[in-house]
C-alpha positions, 0 to 999 in steps of 0.5 A: 056811555062810558059806564054802559061800555064797561058793563058790556063785557060782563055780558061776555059771562053768557059766553064763559057760562052758557045758559039753555034758557033766559030762566036758567041764565036768571038763575045764574045771575041770581045765584050768590055763589055764582061767578062775579061776571055772572052776578054783575051782568044784570047791571048791564040792561039796567045801564043801558035803559038809563042811558037810553032815556038820557039820550032820547030825552026831548029836552036834549032834543030840543036844545041841539042845534038844527045841523046836529039833529040828524046824528041825534036821530041816527043815535036814537035809531041805533039806540032802538036797534041795539034794545032789540038785538040786546033782548033778542040776544037774551031771549035765543041765547044765541052766540051769533047775536052777540055779535050783531049786539057788538057790531050795533054798539061800535056803530053807536059809539061812532054816531056818538062821536059824530054827533059830539064833534057836531056839537062842539062845532056848533058851540064854537060857532055860537061863541066865534060868529065869524067862524065859518068852519 
């Protein structure tokens, strides 16, 4: 998730080097003489797909304790919304969609932190059965 977050700013190349259409943007991405930000932005959707697949893994969901399943489901729902917003951002070439995409990224990160905290509490309770915190 950290690598995904770091790869996101490469998509800021859309702001610095706007494209009139998706085809024009892809042509920019593949141009060997293009700026490094433009050449790296192809990796963001690929990393996002890999991270999304890992987070949505049914094995991961089965291993989660019961009280951690709701934050896990919230994470999956936000991932789906984020993918829709990312695709809309690509298709529409609209600056406002970038703001929505960034907002969802922040919400996704907050949800991941909450899920991690809940998982740590569950692990702590497993090691110390007398703990009620």
